[in-house]
C-alpha positions in Angstrom: 99.8 118.8 95.7 102.2 115.9 95.9 101.2 112.2 96.4 104.6 110.4 97.6 104.3 106.7 97.8 106.6 103.8 98.5 106.3 101.1 95.9 106.8 97.7 97.0 104.2 96.3 99.0 102.4 99.7 98.9 101.6 100.2 95.4 103.3 97.3 93.5 103.6 93.6 94.7 105.3 90.6 93.9 103.4 87.2 93.3 104.0 86.3 96.9 102.8 89.5 98.5 99.6 90.1 96.4 97.1 88.9 98.6 94.4 86.3 98.4 91.9 88.3 96.2 94.3 88.6 93.4 96.5 86.3 91.0 98.8 86.8 88.2 96.3 86.6 85.5 94.2 89.3 86.9 96.7 91.7 87.5 99.3 94.2 85.3 102.9 93.5 85.1 105.1 96.6 86.1 108.5 95.1 86.4 110.8 93.0 84.2 114.0 91.2 85.6 116.1 88.6 83.9 113.3 88.0 81.3 110.5 87.5 84.0 107.7 89.5 85.2 108.3 90.1 89.0 106.5 92.9 90.1 102.6 93.7 89.7 99.7 96.2 89.9 96.2 95.8 90.2 94.0 97.2 87.2 92.0 99.2 89.9 95.2 100.4 91.4 96.6 101.5 87.9 93.3 103.2 87.0 93.0 105.2 90.3 96.7 106.1 90.2 96.3 107.7 86.7 93.2 109.5 87.6 95.0 110.9 90.6 98.1 111.8 88.7 95.8 114.2 86.3 95.5 116.5 89.4 98.3 115.9 91.9 102.1 115.3 91.4 102.7 111.8 91.8 106.4 111.3 93.2 107.5 107.6 93.6 109.7 106.9 96.7 111.5 103.8 97.1 114.6 102.2 98.8 115.5 100.8 95.5 118.7 102.0 93.7 118.4 103.8 90.5 118.9 100.7 88.5 116.4 98.7 90.4 114.0 101.5 90.2 114.1 101.9 86.4 113.4 98.2 86.0 109.9 99.2 87.0 109.1 100.0 83.3 105.4 100.7 84.1 106.0 103.7 86.0 108.4 105.0 83.4 106.3 104.6 80.7 102.8 104.9 81.8 103.1 107.7 84.5 106.4 109.1 83.5 106.7 111.2 87.0 108.7 114.3 86.5 110.2 113.6 90.4 111.1 110.2 91.9 112.9 109.4 95.1 115.3 106.4 95.0 118.0 104.9 97.3 115.9 105.4 100.5 116.0 109.1 99.9 120.0 109.2 98.8 119.0 110.3 95.1 116.1 112.5 93.9 115.7 112.2 90.3 114.5 115.1 88.2 113.2 113.7 84.7 115.3 110.6 85.3 118.5 112.2 86.3 119.9 112.7 89.9 119.7 116.2 91.1 123.1 117.6 92.0 121.9 119.9 94.7 120.4 116.9 96.5 123.6 114.8 96.3 125.7 117.6 97.7 123.2 117.7 100.5 123.3 113.9 101.2 127.1 113.9 101.3 127.1 116.6 103.9 124.7 114.6 105.9 126.5 111.4 105.5 129.6 112.9 107.0 127.7 113.1 110.5 127.1 109.3 110.6 129.5 106.6 111.3 131.8 105.3 108.2 130.1 102.8 106.3 133.2 100.5 106.6 132.8 100.5 110.6 129.2 99.7 110.3 129.8 96.6 108.2 132.5 95.5 110.5 130.2 95.7 113.3 127.5 93.9 111.3 130.1 91.0 110.5 130.4 90.4 114.1 127.1 89.5 114.7 126.2 88.0 111.3 126.3 84.2 110.2 126.3 82.2 107.0 123.3 80.5 109.0 120.9 83.3 108.3 122.9 86.0 106.2 123.0 85.0 102.6 124.7 88.1 100.9 124.9 91.9 101.5 125.8 94.8 99.2 126.7 98.5 99.7 123.8 100.0 97.5 124.6 103.4 95.7 127.4 103.6 98.1 124.8 104.9 100.6 123.3 102.0 102.6 123.6 98.4 103.1 120.9 95.8 101.8 121.3 92.2 103.4 119.5 89.1 102.0 118.4 87.1 104.9 116.6 83.6 105.9 114.2 85.5 107.8 113.1 82.4 109.9 116.8 81.6 111.0 117.5 85.5 111.7 118.2 85.5 115.8 115.9 88.3 116.6 117.4 89.2 120.1 120.9 89.7 118.5 119.5 91.8 115.5 117.5 94.1 118.2 120.7 94.6 120.0 122.4 95.4 117.0 119.8 97.9 116.1 120.6 99.8 119.4 124.2 99.6 118.6 123.7 101.2 115.0 121.6 104.2 116.6 124.7 105.2 118.6 126.5 105.1 115.3 123.9 107.3 113.7 122.7 104.3 111.5 119.0 102.6 111.3 117.9 99.0 110.6 114.6 98.0 108.9 113.7 94.2 108.0 111.3 93.7 105.0 110.6 90.3 104.1 113.9 88.7 103.3 115.7 91.8 103.4 117.5 93.8 105.9 118.4 97.5 105.6 121.1 99.2 107.3 120.8 103.2 106.4 122.6 106.1 107.7 120.6 108.9 109.5 121.6 111.3 106.6 119.7 109.1 103.9 115.9 109.5 104.5 112.9 109.3 102.1 111.3 112.3 104.3 114.1 114.8 103.9 114.1 114.0 100.0 110.3 114.5 99.9 110.7 117.8 101.5 113.5 119.0 98.9 110.8 117.9 96.2 108.4 120.1 98.0 110.7 123.0 98.0 111.5 122.8 94.3 107.9 122.6 93.3 106.3 124.8 95.8 103.7 122.2 96.8 101.2 123.4 99.3 100.0 119.8 100.6 101.4 116.5 100.7 99.8 113.2 101.1 102.2 110.1 101.6 102.1 106.4 102.0 104.4 103.5 103.0 104.5 100.2 104.9 108.2 99.9 106.3 109.7 101.6 109.1 112.2 103.1 106.5 108.9 105.0 105.4 108.3 106.8 108.6 110.2 109.9 107.7 108.1 110.2 104.5 105.0 109.7 106.6 106.0 112.4 109.0 106.8 114.9 106.1 103.5 114.6 105.1 100.4 116.6 105.8 98.2 113.2 105.5 99.7 109.8 105.6 97.8 106.6 105.1 99.6 103.1 105.7 98.6 99.8 104.3 97.1 97.0 106.6 100.3 95.0 106.5 104.1 95.4 107.0 106.3 96.7 109.6 104.5 99.8 110.6 101.3 98.1 110.9 102.8 95.5 113.3 104.5 98.1 115.4 101.5 100.5 115.5 98.4 98.9 114.7 96.8 99.6 118.0 98.5 102.9 118.8 96.3 105.3 116.7 99.3 106.9 115.4 98.8 106.2 111.9 95.6 105.7 109.5 95.5 102.4 108.0 93.9 101.1 104.9 90.7 98.6 105.3 92.4 95.9 103.3 95.8 94.2 103.1 97.9 93.0 100.1 96.9 94.8 96.6 93.7 95.9 98.1 95.6 98.2 100.2 96.9 100.1 97.3 93.5 100.5 95.8 92.2 101.7 99.5 95.0 104.2 100.2 94.7 105.9 96.6 91.0 106.3 97.1 91.5 107.9 100.7 94.2 110.3 99.2 92.0 111.3 96.4 89.3 112.1 99.2 91.7 114.0 101.1 92.8 116.2 98.4 89.4 117.0 97.4 88.7 118.6 100.9 89.3 122.5 101.1 92.5 123.2 102.8 90.8 124.7 106.0 88.9 121.5 106.3 92.0 119.5 106.9 93.8 121.9 109.2 95.7 123.6 106.2 96.0 127.4 105.4 94.6 128.5 102.0 97.2 128.9 99.4 
C-alpha cells in the first residue's frame, strides 16, 4: 500500500497557511531556511502520519526542487521515506538519490512539449514588473514565478493558460507562485513509476493544487483539503472527496480518512484481492 501526498498546504504549512486553530507555539517545525523555521506540522498530523507509515509506504510528492525538498528536515530525519517525488514529478528519489530510469523517461517526455525557451519568451510577452517579481527554471524542468497575486491580471493569465496548452505546457497558481510545467512532467506519472517499482496493490493520495490532479487520478482513493485550487474549482462538482476542515486540520482529517480506507478489505473498496 502507498500513501502519496503533496506537502505544502496539504501536510505541512507556513505560518500564514496554518488556519485559525493553530499557532507557532503549538506546532512542530519541519523546515529550516536561512536560520528560520518556515514550515510546520501539527502534533496530531505527525502522530497520525507516523502510525500510518508503519503499515503503508509513505511517498512525499512535491513541486519543490530536490534542494528545496531537502530543507524539510523533519521528513528526512523522522520519517526517512524510501521514495519521494520532487520537481513536480521530474525526479523520483530512491533512498535520497534520483532514479536514472525515471530521468531517462522524463527526458523523452519533455521532447514532446515545446522548448522551455519558447515558453518563457511567450510568458515575457504577457508579464510585467507590475505583477511578476522574478522567475527561475527549476531543475531545468519547469518555471516557478514569484507574483504579486493581487495585481495579477486574471484574464491575461487565463488566455496565456490556453496558449500554453497548445504548447503542451500547464499553468498553476498557488499563493504567490505561478508554475509553468510541461506535460511530460507530472506527479501522477512519477507515482505510477513508484507503484511499478514496489509492486504496490493500492494507492491513496492527497493534494490541494491543480498540479496535484494527476497524482489524485493515479490513486485508487483520493482526498483533497478543503482549501486551495482544487477545492475552489470542484467544491460543488462531486468529483473529489474533501476534508471536513481546512488549514492544518485538513491534514489531520485526510490521514484519518486514508487510514480508514486502507483498513477496509480490497473487495469492499472495489479492488481485487492481491
